[in-house]
C-alpha positions as CSV (number, residue, x, y, z in Angstrom):
1,M,3.5,2.9,26.7
2,K,5.0,1.5,29.9
3,K,1.6,1.2,31.5
4,F,0.3,-0.5,28.4
5,L,3.2,-2.9,28.3
6,L,2.6,-3.8,31.9
7,K,-1.0,-4.4,31.3
8,T,-0.8,-6.4,28.2
9,S,2.2,-8.5,29.3
10,W,0.8,-9.8,32.6
11,L,-2.2,-11.3,30.9
12,A,0.0,-13.0,28.3
13,L,0.1,-16.3,30.2
14,C,-3.2,-16.1,32.0
15,F,-4.6,-18.8,29.7
16,L,-1.7,-21.0,30.6
17,T,-3.2,-21.7,34.0
18,L,-6.9,-22.0,32.9
19,V,-7.4,-25.2,34.8
20,A,-5.2,-24.4,37.8
21,C,-6.4,-25.2,41.3
22,E,-4.8,-25.2,44.7
23,K,-3.0,-28.4,45.6
24,D,-3.2,-29.9,49.1
25,N,-0.1,-32.1,48.6
26,P,2.8,-30.3,47.1
27,G,5.8,-32.1,45.6
28,A,6.3,-35.4,43.8
29,D,5.5,-38.8,45.1
30,E,8.2,-39.7,47.6
31,D,8.3,-43.3,46.2
32,E,9.2,-42.1,42.7
33,T,12.8,-41.2,41.8
34,P,12.6,-38.5,39.0
35,T,14.9,-38.7,36.0
36,I,16.3,-35.2,35.6
37,D,16.6,-34.2,32.0
38,E,19.9,-32.5,31.2
39,T,18.9,-31.4,27.7
40,T,16.1,-29.1,28.9
41,S,16.2,-25.9,31.0
42,L,13.9,-23.3,32.4
43,S,14.2,-19.5,32.2
44,K,14.3,-19.5,36.0
45,K,14.3,-22.2,38.7
46,S,11.6,-20.9,40.9
47,G,8.7,-18.3,41.0
48,L,5.2,-17.6,42.2
49,P,1.9,-18.8,40.8
50,G,0.9,-16.8,37.7
51,Q,4.5,-16.0,36.7
52,I,5.9,-16.8,33.2
53,F,8.4,-19.6,32.5
54,E,10.1,-20.4,29.3
55,L,11.0,-24.1,28.7
56,T,13.8,-24.7,26.2
57,T,14.9,-28.1,25.0
58,A,17.7,-29.2,22.7
59,N,15.2,-31.3,20.8
60,K,12.8,-29.9,18.2
61,I,9.3,-29.4,19.4
62,T,6.8,-30.8,16.9
63,G,3.5,-29.8,18.5
64,E,1.9,-26.4,18.8
65,N,0.6,-26.9,22.3
66,Y,0.9,-29.3,25.1
67,L,-0.6,-30.1,28.5
68,L,2.4,-30.3,30.8
69,R,2.2,-32.0,34.2
70,I,3.6,-30.2,37.2
71,G,3.1,-32.5,40.2
72,S,-0.4,-33.6,39.6
73,E,-1.5,-30.4,37.9
74,E,-2.0,-30.2,34.1
75,V,-0.7,-26.9,32.7
76,P,-1.2,-25.7,29.0
77,A,2.0,-24.6,27.2
78,Y,2.4,-23.1,23.8
79,K,5.3,-23.3,21.3
80,T,6.9,-19.9,20.6
81,S,9.9,-21.2,18.6
82,S,11.2,-24.5,17.3
83,N,12.6,-25.5,20.7
84,T,10.8,-23.3,23.2
85,L,7.5,-23.5,25.1
86,V,5.9,-20.9,27.4
87,F,3.7,-21.6,30.4
88,S,2.5,-20.0,33.6
89,L,3.0,-21.5,37.0
90,P,-0.3,-22.7,38.3
91,Y,-1.7,-21.9,41.8
92,L,0.2,-24.5,43.8
93,S,1.3,-24.5,47.4
94,P,4.9,-23.5,48.1
95,G,7.3,-26.4,47.6
96,D,9.4,-28.4,45.1
97,Y,7.8,-30.0,42.1
98,F,8.8,-31.7,38.8
99,I,7.6,-31.1,35.2
100,D,6.9,-34.3,33.4
101,L,8.3,-33.8,29.8
102,N,7.2,-37.2,28.4
103,I,4.3,-35.4,26.7
104,I,6.8,-33.5,24.6
105,D,9.1,-36.4,23.8
106,V,9.1,-39.9,25.3
107,Y,12.9,-39.7,25.6
108,L,12.7,-36.6,27.9
109,G,12.7,-37.0,31.6
110,Q,11.6,-34.5,34.3
111,L,12.6,-31.0,35.2
112,P,12.6,-29.6,38.8
113,I,10.7,-26.4,39.5
114,K,10.0,-24.6,42.8
115,V,7.0,-22.6,44.0
116,D,8.3,-19.9,46.3
117,Q,6.8,-18.9,49.6
118,Y,3.9,-16.4,49.4
119,T,1.1,-14.9,51.3
120,P,-2.4,-15.7,49.9
121,I,-4.9,-13.0,49.0
122,A,-6.8,-11.8,52.1
123,D,-9.2,-9.1,50.8
124,I,-10.9,-10.3,47.7
125,D,-12.9,-7.1,46.9
126,Q,-9.9,-4.8,47.4
127,T,-7.6,-6.9,45.2
128,Y,-10.3,-7.3,42.5
129,N,-10.8,-3.5,42.3
130,E,-7.1,-2.9,42.2
131,I,-6.6,-5.3,39.3
132,M,-9.6,-4.1,37.3
133,A,-8.6,-0.4,37.7
134,W,-5.1,-1.4,36.4
135,V,-6.4,-3.3,33.4
136,E,-8.8,-0.5,32.3
137,D,-6.3,1.5,30.2
138,K,-8.2,4.5,29.0
139,D,-5.3,5.4,26.7
140,A,-5.4,2.1,24.7
141,P,-7.7,2.2,21.7
142,V,-10.8,0.0,21.5
143,A,-11.3,-1.7,18.1
144,D,-15.0,-2.6,18.9
145,Q,-16.7,-1.0,21.8
146,Q,-19.6,-3.4,21.6
147,I,-17.2,-6.4,22.1
148,E,-15.4,-4.5,24.8
149,N,-18.7,-4.0,26.7
150,L,-19.6,-7.7,26.3
151,I,-16.2,-8.8,27.6
152,N,-16.6,-6.5,30.7
153,L,-20.0,-8.0,31.3
154,R,-18.8,-11.6,31.0
155,I,-15.8,-10.8,33.3
156,E,-18.2,-9.6,36.1
157,Q,-20.5,-12.7,35.5
158,A,-17.5,-15.1,35.6
159,F,-16.0,-13.7,38.7
160,S,-19.3,-13.7,40.5
161,R,-19.6,-17.5,39.9
162,L,-16.2,-18.4,41.4
163,T,-15.9,-19.6,44.9
164,D,-13.9,-17.5,47.4
165,D,-10.9,-20.0,47.1
166,E,-11.1,-19.8,43.3
167,K,-11.2,-16.0,43.4
168,K,-8.2,-15.9,45.7
169,A,-6.2,-18.2,43.5
170,Q,-6.9,-16.4,40.2
171,L,-6.5,-13.0,41.7
172,F,-3.1,-14.0,43.2
173,Q,-1.9,-15.3,39.9
174,V,-2.8,-12.1,38.2
175,K,-1.2,-9.9,40.8
176,S,2.0,-11.9,41.0
177,F,2.3,-11.8,37.3
178,M,1.8,-8.0,37.3
179,E,4.8,-7.7,39.6
180,Q,6.9,-9.9,37.4
181,V,6.0,-8.0,34.3
182,E,6.8,-4.7,35.9
183,H,10.4,-5.9,36.3
184,E,10.6,-7.5,32.8
185,T,9.0,-4.5,31.1
186,A,11.8,-2.3,32.3
187,A,14.3,-4.8,30.9
188,L,12.3,-4.9,27.6
189,E,12.4,-1.1,27.2
190,K,16.1,-1.1,27.9
191,S,16.7,-3.7,25.2
192,L,14.5,-1.8,22.7
193,A,16.6,1.4,23.1
194,A,19.4,1.8,20.6
195,T,22.9,3.0,21.3
196,A,23.0,6.5,22.9
197,V,24.2,9.2,20.6
198,D,25.1,12.6,22.1
199,G,23.3,11.6,25.2
200,Q,20.0,10.9,23.4
201,L,18.5,7.5,22.7
202,N,17.9,6.8,19.0
203,G,15.9,4.0,17.4
204,I,12.8,3.1,19.3
205,K,11.5,6.0,21.3
206,K,8.6,6.6,23.6
207,K,5.8,9.1,22.6
208,S,6.9,12.7,23.0
209,S,10.5,11.8,23.5
210,V,11.8,11.7,20.0
211,S,14.8,14.0,19.5
212,L,15.1,15.5,16.0
213,K,18.0,17.5,14.7
214,S,17.2,20.9,13.2
215,S,16.6,20.9,9.5
216,S,15.4,23.2,6.8
217,R,13.0,20.3,5.9
218,P,10.9,20.2,9.1
219,Y,8.0,18.5,7.3
220,R,10.2,15.5,6.4
221,N,11.6,15.2,9.9
222,A,8.1,15.5,11.3
223,R,7.1,12.5,9.1
224,M,10.1,10.5,10.4
225,Q,9.0,11.4,14.0
226,E,5.5,10.3,13.3
227,I,6.6,6.9,11.8
228,N,9.1,6.5,14.7
229,R,6.5,7.0,17.3
230,H,3.9,4.6,15.8
231,A,6.6,2.0,14.9
232,A,7.9,2.1,18.5
233,D,4.4,1.4,19.8
234,F,3.9,-1.4,17.3
235,L,7.3,-2.8,18.1
236,A,6.9,-2.7,21.8
237,A,3.5,-4.3,21.7
238,G,4.5,-6.9,19.2
239,M,7.7,-7.8,21.1
240,T,5.7,-8.2,24.2
241,I,3.3,-10.6,22.5
242,G,6.2,-12.5,21.0
243,A,8.2,-12.7,24.2
244,I,5.3,-13.4,26.6
245,G,3.3,-15.4,24.1
246,A,-0.1,-13.9,25.0
247,V,-1.7,-14.4,21.6
248,G,-0.1,-17.9,21.3
249,V,-1.5,-18.9,24.7
250,I,-5.0,-18.0,23.7
251,A,-4.5,-19.8,20.5
252,S,-3.4,-22.9,22.5
253,W,-6.6,-22.7,24.5
254,A,-8.8,-21.9,21.6
255,S,-7.6,-24.7,19.3
256,G,-5.7,-27.1,21.5
257,P,-6.6,-29.7,24.2
258,A,-6.8,-27.3,27.1
259,A,-10.3,-25.9,27.6
260,P,-10.9,-23.5,30.4
261,V,-13.6,-23.8,33.0
262,V,-16.7,-22.3,31.5
263,G,-16.8,-18.6,32.5
264,T,-13.2,-18.5,33.7
265,F,-12.4,-15.1,35.0
266,Y,-8.8,-15.5,34.2
267,A,-9.5,-16.4,30.5
268,L,-11.9,-13.5,30.0
269,V,-9.5,-10.9,31.4
270,M,-6.8,-12.4,29.1
271,V,-9.1,-11.9,26.0
272,K,-9.8,-8.3,27.1
273,Q,-6.2,-7.4,27.4
274,V,-5.1,-9.1,24.2
275,G,-7.9,-7.1,22.5
276,R,-6.4,-3.9,23.9
277,M,-2.9,-5.0,22.8
278,L,-4.2,-5.7,19.2
279,G,-5.9,-2.3,19.3
280,I,-2.6,-0.6,20.0
281,M,-1.0,-2.4,17.1
282,L,-3.8,-1.6,14.7
283,D,-3.8,2.1,15.8
284,S,0.0,2.2,15.1
285,V,-0.5,0.6,11.6
286,V,-3.2,3.2,10.7
287,G,-0.9,5.9,11.9
288,M,2.0,4.8,9.7
289,K,0.0,3.6,6.7
290,N,0.2,6.8,4.6
291,V,3.1,8.7,6.3
292,V,5.9,8.9,3.8
293,G,9.3,9.3,5.4
294,I,11.7,6.4,4.9
295,A,14.4,6.7,2.3
296,I,14.5,3.9,-0.3
297,S,17.9,2.8,-1.5
298,D,17.1,2.0,-5.1
299,A,15.4,5.3,-6.0
300,F,17.5,8.4,-6.3
301,S,17.9,11.5,-8.5
302,F,21.0,13.8,-8.8
303,R,19.9,16.7,-11.0
304,A,22.2,19.7,-11.6
305,H,20.9,23.3,-11.8
306,H,22.8,26.3,-13.2
307,V,25.2,28.2,-11.0
308,R,23.4,31.1,-9.4
309,Q,25.2,34.4,-9.7
310,S,24.3,35.3,-6.1
311,T,26.3,32.4,-4.8
312,S,29.4,33.0,-7.0
313,P,32.1,35.1,-5.3
314,S,32.8,36.9,-8.6
315,G,29.2,37.1,-9.8
316,I,30.3,35.4,-13.0
317,S,29.1,32.1,-14.4
318,T,31.1,29.5,-16.3
319,M,30.3,27.7,-19.6
320,S,30.9,23.9,-19.4
321,N,31.5,21.5,-22.2
322,G,30.9,18.1,-20.4
323,N,28.6,15.4,-21.6
324,S,27.3,14.8,-18.0
325,I,27.4,16.8,-14.8
326,V,30.5,18.9,-14.9
327,F,32.0,20.4,-11.8
328,I,34.1,23.5,-12.6
329,K,37.1,24.4,-10.4
330,D,36.1,26.8,-7.6
331,T,32.7,27.3,-9.2
332,P,29.5,26.5,-7.1
333,Q,27.3,24.0,-8.8
334,E,23.7,23.7,-7.5
335,V,22.3,20.1,-7.4
336,D,18.9,18.9,-6.4
337,I,19.4,15.6,-4.6
338,T,16.2,13.6,-4.4
339,F,15.4,10.3,-2.8
340,T,12.2,8.4,-3.1
341,F,10.7,8.0,0.4
342,G,8.1,5.4,1.3
343,S,5.7,4.5,4.1
344,V,5.8,1.4,6.2
345,A,4.5,-1.7,4.3
346,L,5.6,-5.2,3.6
347,E,7.1,-4.1,0.3
348,L,9.5,-1.9,2.2
349,E,11.1,-4.9,4.0
350,S,13.2,-5.8,1.0
351,L,14.2,-2.2,0.1
352,V,15.5,-0.9,3.5
353,Q,18.5,-2.3,5.3
354,S,18.2,-1.0,8.8
355,E,18.6,-2.5,12.3
356,F,15.5,-0.7,13.3
357,F,13.2,-2.0,10.5
358,G,14.9,-5.4,10.7
359,K,13.7,-5.7,14.2
360,F,10.4,-4.2,13.3
361,F,9.6,-6.7,10.5
362,A,11.0,-9.6,12.5
363,T,8.6,-8.7,15.3
364,Y,5.8,-8.4,12.8
365,H,6.4,-11.9,11.3
366,K,6.7,-13.4,14.8
367,F,3.5,-11.8,15.8
368,I,1.7,-13.1,12.7
369,E,3.0,-16.6,13.3
370,L,1.5,-16.5,16.8
371,Y,-1.6,-14.6,16.0
372,T,-2.9,-16.6,13.0
373,P,-3.8,-19.7,15.0
374,L,-5.7,-17.5,17.4
375,Y,-7.6,-15.8,14.6
376,N,-8.4,-19.2,12.9
377,G,-9.6,-20.7,16.2
378,Q,-11.5,-17.9,17.7
379,Q,-14.8,-19.9,17.7
380,K,-14.1,-21.0,21.3
381,V,-13.5,-17.4,22.3
382,Q,-16.9,-16.6,20.8
383,Q,-18.4,-19.5,22.7
384,L,-16.9,-18.1,25.9
385,L,-18.4,-14.7,25.2
386,L,-21.7,-16.2,24.0
387,T,-21.6,-14.3,20.8
388,E,-21.2,-15.0,17.0
389,Q,-19.4,-11.6,16.4
390,Q,-15.9,-11.7,15.2
391,I,-13.6,-11.0,18.2
392,F,-10.2,-10.5,16.5
393,P,-9.3,-8.6,13.3
394,P,-7.8,-10.6,10.4
395,P,-4.0,-10.9,10.2
396,S,-3.9,-8.8,7.0
397,D,-5.1,-5.8,8.9
398,F,-1.8,-5.5,10.7
399,M,0.4,-4.5,7.8
400,P,-0.2,-2.8,4.4
401,T,1.1,-4.7,1.4
402,D,2.2,-1.8,-0.8
403,F,3.8,1.4,0.4
404,V,2.9,5.0,-0.5
405,Q,5.9,6.8,-2.0
406,E,7.0,10.3,-2.8
407,D,10.1,12.0,-4.1
408,L,11.7,14.4,-1.6
409,S,14.8,16.6,-1.8
410,V,17.4,16.4,1.0
411,D,19.5,19.2,2.5
412,A,23.3,19.7,2.7
413,E,23.3,19.1,6.5
414,E,21.6,15.7,6.0
415,I,24.3,14.2,3.7
416,S,28.0,13.6,3.8
417,I,30.5,13.1,0.9
418,T,32.8,10.1,1.0
419,N,35.1,8.0,-1.2
420,I,36.1,10.9,-3.4
421,S,38.2,9.7,-6.5
422,P,40.7,10.7,-7.7
423,T,42.8,11.7,-4.7
424,G,43.6,15.4,-4.4
425,L,40.1,16.5,-5.2
426,D,38.2,18.4,-2.5
427,I,34.4,18.7,-2.5
428,Q,32.6,21.2,-0.2
429,I,28.8,21.3,0.2
430,A,26.5,24.0,1.5
431,Q,22.8,24.7,1.3
432,G,21.7,26.7,-1.7
433,E,18.4,28.3,-2.6
434,N,16.9,25.4,-4.6
435,G,19.4,22.6,-3.9
436,I,22.9,21.8,-2.5
437,L,25.8,23.8,-3.7
438,F,28.9,21.7,-4.6
439,T,32.2,23.5,-4.8
440,T,35.1,21.4,-6.2
441,S,38.7,22.3,-6.2
442,S,42.1,20.8,-6.5
443,A,45.7,22.0,-6.4
444,T,47.0,19.1,-8.4
445,I,44.3,18.4,-11.1
446,I,44.6,21.0,-13.9
447,D,42.8,19.1,-16.6
448,S,39.4,17.7,-17.3
449,V,38.9,14.3,-15.6
450,D,36.2,11.8,-14.6
451,I,35.4,11.7,-10.9
452,S,33.3,9.7,-8.5
453,F,32.1,10.1,-5.0
454,D,29.5,8.7,-2.6
455,I,26.6,10.6,-1.2
456,V,25.6,9.2,2.2
457,Y,22.2,10.1,3.6
458,T,21.5,9.0,7.1
459,Q,18.2,8.7,9.0
460,E,19.3,8.5,12.6
461,E,15.8,7.9,13.8
462,F,15.7,4.6,12.0
463,E,19.4,3.6,12.2
464,H,19.1,3.7,8.4
465,T,21.8,4.8,5.9
466,V,21.4,5.1,2.1
467,T,24.5,5.5,-0.1
468,Q,24.6,6.5,-3.7
469,T,27.7,6.7,-6.0
470,I,27.9,9.7,-8.3
471,N,29.9,9.6,-11.5
472,A,30.7,13.1,-13.0
473,S,33.4,15.2,-14.5
474,Y,35.7,17.8,-13.0
475,D,37.4,20.5,-15.1
476,G,40.4,22.0,-13.4
477,R,41.4,24.2,-16.4
478,E,41.3,27.9,-16.3
479,Q,37.8,28.8,-17.7
480,E,36.5,31.6,-19.7
481,T,33.7,33.1,-17.7
482,Y,30.6,35.1,-18.7
483,R,28.3,37.6,-17.1
484,L,24.5,37.8,-17.8
485,E,22.7,40.9,-16.7
486,V,19.5,42.8,-17.3
487,A,19.9,45.6,-19.9
488,S,16.3,47.0,-19.8
489,G,12.6,46.1,-19.6
490,N,12.5,45.1,-15.9
491,E,9.7,46.2,-13.6
492,Q,7.5,47.6,-16.3
493,T,3.9,48.4,-15.5
494,G,1.1,46.8,-17.5
495,Q,-2.3,45.2,-17.4
496,Y,-3.3,41.6,-17.2
497,G,-3.4,40.1,-20.7
498,N,-1.6,43.0,-22.4
499,K,1.7,43.1,-24.1
500,L,4.3,45.3,-22.4
501,K,5.4,48.4,-24.3
502,E,9.1,47.7,-24.1
503,A,10.9,44.5,-25.0
504,L,12.9,42.6,-22.4
505,M,16.7,43.0,-22.9
506,V,19.7,41.0,-21.5
507,K,23.4,41.4,-22.2
508,V,26.1,38.8,-22.1
509,T,29.8,39.9,-21.6
510,N,33.1,38.1,-20.9
511,Q,35.3,38.8,-17.9
512,K,36.8,41.7,-19.8
513,G,33.4,43.3,-20.3
514,E,33.4,42.6,-24.0
515,P,30.0,41.6,-25.6
516,M,29.6,38.0,-26.4
517,V,28.1,37.3,-29.8
518,N,25.8,34.3,-30.5
519,A,25.5,33.3,-26.8
520,K,22.5,31.1,-26.3
521,V,19.7,32.7,-24.2
522,N,16.5,30.9,-23.1
523,W,13.4,32.8,-21.9
524,R,10.7,31.2,-19.8
525,I,7.6,32.2,-17.8
526,V,7.8,31.4,-14.1
527,G,5.0,33.5,-12.8
528,G,1.6,34.1,-14.4
529,N,0.3,32.4,-17.5
530,G,1.5,34.9,-20.1
531,Q,3.7,34.4,-23.1
532,V,7.3,35.5,-23.9
533,I,8.5,35.5,-27.5
534,P,12.3,36.0,-28.1
535,H,13.5,38.0,-31.1
536,A,16.3,35.4,-31.6
537,D,17.8,32.4,-29.8
538,T,21.2,34.0,-29.5
539,T,22.7,37.4,-28.7
540,D,23.4,39.9,-31.5
541,R,26.8,41.7,-32.3
542,T,26.3,43.8,-29.2
543,G,25.9,40.8,-26.9
544,T,22.2,41.6,-26.4
545,A,19.1,39.4,-26.6
546,Y,15.5,40.6,-26.7
547,A,12.0,39.2,-26.0
548,D,8.5,40.5,-26.0
549,W,6.3,39.7,-23.0
550,T,2.5,39.5,-23.0
551,L,1.3,39.3,-19.4
552,G,-0.9,36.6,-18.1
553,T,-4.5,37.1,-16.9
554,S,-3.9,36.6,-13.1
555,G,-1.3,36.3,-10.4
556,N,2.3,37.5,-10.1
557,Q,4.1,38.0,-13.4
558,E,7.7,36.8,-13.7
559,V,10.1,35.8,-16.5
560,I,13.6,34.2,-16.3
561,A,16.3,34.7,-18.9
562,E,18.9,31.9,-18.8
563,L,22.3,31.8,-20.3
564,L,23.0,28.3,-21.8
565,D,26.2,26.4,-22.2
566,N,27.1,24.4,-25.3
567,Q,25.1,21.5,-24.0
568,G,22.0,23.5,-23.4
569,S,22.3,23.6,-19.6
570,A,21.5,26.8,-17.8
571,I,24.6,28.3,-16.2
572,A,23.2,31.8,-15.2
573,E,19.9,33.5,-14.9
574,V,18.3,36.9,-14.4
575,R,14.7,37.7,-13.6
576,F,12.2,40.2,-14.9
577,I,9.0,41.1,-13.1
578,A,6.0,43.2,-14.2
579,V,4.0,45.5,-12.0
580,I,0.3,45.3,-12.6
581,E,-1.4,48.7,-13.0
582,E,-4.2,49.4,-10.5
583,N,-7.5,48.5,-12.0
584,D,-9.7,51.5,-11.6
585,L,-12.6,49.8,-13.5
586,A,-13.0,47.0,-11.0
587,G,-16.5,46.8,-9.5
588,V,-20.1,46.2,-10.2
589,W,-21.6,48.7,-12.8
590,V,-25.3,49.2,-13.4
591,M,-26.5,51.1,-16.5
592,R,-28.3,54.3,-15.7
593,S,-28.9,55.8,-19.1
594,A,-28.2,55.0,-22.8
595,R,-28.7,56.6,-26.2
596,R,-28.6,54.4,-29.3
597,W,-28.8,55.8,-32.8
598,G,-27.9,55.0,-36.4
599,W,-29.5,53.3,-39.4
600,T,-29.9,50.0,-41.1
601,W,-31.2,48.9,-44.5
602,G,-34.9,48.2,-44.9
603,E,-37.8,48.4,-47.3
604,N,-40.5,51.1,-47.5
605,E,-44.2,50.6,-48.1
606,D,-43.6,50.2,-51.8
607,G,-41.0,47.5,-51.3
608,V,-38.1,49.8,-52.2
609,R,-34.8,49.2,-50.2
610,E,-33.8,52.3,-48.2
611,R,-32.0,53.4,-45.1
612,K,-34.1,53.1,-41.8
613,P,-32.8,55.5,-39.2
614,Y,-33.3,54.8,-35.5
615,D,-32.7,56.9,-32.3
616,G,-33.7,56.1,-28.8
617,V,-32.9,57.1,-25.2
618,E,-33.2,54.8,-22.1
619,N,-33.1,56.4,-18.6
620,S,-32.8,53.0,-16.8
621,S,-32.2,49.4,-17.5
622,G,-31.6,46.0,-15.9
623,L,-28.2,45.7,-17.6
624,S,-25.3,45.2,-15.2
625,I,-21.6,44.5,-15.7
626,T,-19.1,43.1,-13.1
627,L,-15.5,43.9,-13.9
628,N,-13.1,41.9,-11.8
629,E,-9.6,42.8,-10.6
630,D,-8.2,39.9,-12.8
631,Y,-9.8,41.4,-15.9
632,T,-12.6,38.8,-16.1
633,C,-16.1,40.1,-16.4
634,I,-19.7,39.0,-16.1
635,V,-22.5,40.7,-18.1
636,I,-26.2,40.3,-17.2
637,D,-28.6,41.8,-19.8
638,E,-32.1,43.2,-19.5
639,D,-33.6,39.8,-19.7
640,G,-31.4,38.3,-17.1
641,A,-29.2,36.4,-19.5
642,R,-25.7,35.9,-18.1
643,S,-22.4,35.8,-20.1
644,Q,-18.8,35.7,-19.0
645,G,-15.6,36.9,-20.7
646,I,-12.6,39.1,-20.3
647,Y,-11.9,42.8,-20.8
648,S,-8.8,45.1,-21.1
649,T,-7.9,48.7,-21.6
650,N,-5.5,50.5,-23.8
651,G,-5.4,54.2,-23.3
652,S,-8.9,55.5,-23.7
653,K,-10.0,52.2,-25.3
654,L,-12.0,49.5,-23.4
655,I,-12.2,46.1,-25.0
656,L,-15.2,44.3,-23.4
657,M,-16.2,40.9,-24.6
658,N,-14.3,41.4,-27.9
659,T,-16.0,44.7,-28.6
660,E,-14.1,48.0,-28.5
661,Y,-15.4,51.1,-26.8
662,T,-14.1,54.6,-26.0
663,Y,-14.5,55.3,-22.3
664,S,-14.0,57.9,-19.7
665,L,-14.1,57.4,-15.9
666,T,-15.0,60.0,-13.3
667,G,-15.2,58.7,-9.8
668,N,-18.0,56.1,-9.8
669,T,-19.4,57.2,-13.2
670,L,-18.3,55.3,-16.3
671,K,-19.2,56.5,-19.8
672,T,-18.7,54.4,-22.9
673,M,-19.0,55.4,-26.5
674,F,-19.5,52.9,-29.4
675,R,-19.1,53.8,-33.1
676,H,-19.4,51.4,-36.0
677,A,-20.2,51.8,-39.6
678,D,-20.1,49.5,-42.6
679,A,-22.0,48.7,-45.8
680,Y,-24.8,47.3,-43.8
681,G,-25.5,50.3,-41.6
682,E,-24.2,52.6,-38.8
683,H,-24.5,52.0,-35.1
684,N,-23.7,54.3,-32.2
685,S,-24.3,54.3,-28.5
686,D,-23.5,56.5,-25.5
687,T,-24.0,54.7,-22.2
688,T,-23.6,55.8,-18.6
689,F,-22.9,53.3,-15.8
690,E,-22.9,53.8,-12.0
691,R,-20.6,51.7,-9.8
692,I,-22.6,50.4,-6.9
693,R,-19.8,48.4,-5.2
């Protein structure tokens, strides 16, 4: 980034001296007595040709650009704020000069400025090669390679048309400005860095130097790191443009009264470097556009889970009676705290209060203010390059309007609890399995009371803090507690799609081990797509609740039984799993032989209805059946017709495509037997299949 800042910054005022030429007679006319203006000042009193100066006046500047006169030289200047102009010192001989301010305001006088002593360029080729090697930043993205190639060609052509004196003048201006920018870039980077915390710089950071704290949500921190990196690049480039006025200077030349000498080397190099600077900013915008990682103050969720037995010291859960979130004395309550996070966009500006993003959006608006005149007046740049192609991207490309958003949970280590009310209440937090565990206690509160506290979530990378106030209840009374446990039915074996042989059973008891009658139990599938059907919604006189479980057709099979409080909130849970039996039938089966026999009704030669027997044996056939592990199947008949369905087994029974067979399996040989008789006939078949894979 430092190299980029150096390169982009030094060209920022190249256009300010587009009509500069060496003067033989430095200084003002000795017969004139200059009127020194006391209301106007310069950023520094002296410098070298090519260096940047800021001119600040107490009066409001009305024009966008001016041609200031320094001695007898006209110098283009561009307004960067309501009372500030920027310009570059032209290639003048060392000596004392005055800036005539009448062009800005007839009531303004003159301002002294000094050109320091310097040694002119001696070796043109060497200096030219040094400068061009410096401006060719291979790391900076190129928005349009065709335009880049055209600019390079025009630079070579323009430089070749200059006289040696003109080459020396423009090369000196570029080189002296490089030296100035190297010093100012270091100061700029220092001003961009936020306050040091634990020895690390937060806020704006260079690439590969972002320090992230450890977190169980590394993906979210990685998103913040990505936004931080791109935002820092955008901010640094944008602040350089704003401070140095590079875009504004070209806008002044493109739309104002100061036209460069046709083919000016200085002007073309400026266009090249501004293009690179804009490329950096566009690249940063693309990098940030869809990266969601900035907490938005107005979007928040505080959703309580049940207390997990594994986190309770006693292994006992508590029934609560509150109308909202109720924290029970000394009982961990798991809460999922979710913020809505957004990406960088204009919409975010009004939603996030942060010094980092305040500076970011202020830089963006300043950049757009400077850049828009350049974009609107780029016809002269096109004339300089001898092309009708668009040189600069539209201002709208530099910032999305609407942000992308996503709800993300935060961890205990990322938040703090403050402003707890009433006094005497203590809240401790720790990371749980699916949320943050809140444990509340008080030595003085022994009743049920309303409480409030603030949750503070901080994104140190962005100097951004989000605070949310939580209103809840605290019950400091001694509570009757209940235990939920598995009675039977866990870890049964079964097949996909089949109902388990045993019902699932849970038991609810109080702290004395006595069964709790009419306790509410909820059953739900959490693994697989099966079905669980409870026998009743509450426990019976033995404190037991039952449910039948039909397994799903694929995946892990899991059911949760939840103990509910009086408000229907889960306060404890147990889990059941099913073990899928190994599917010995899985594979591709090809029919090797089959016998089919039976009878159907038909008519004889005399038209009398009678039974028509049939009996036939096939030694080979094109019929094949694919039986998959997940109990889906594919049948391809003798004619190549394909059909799909499911199958299952139950003892010696095989149900294939809704037809029941008796089967036996020996190694890779499968035998099926079909028997069916009704008033319309009798049908039988014995078929042998071979597993080929």
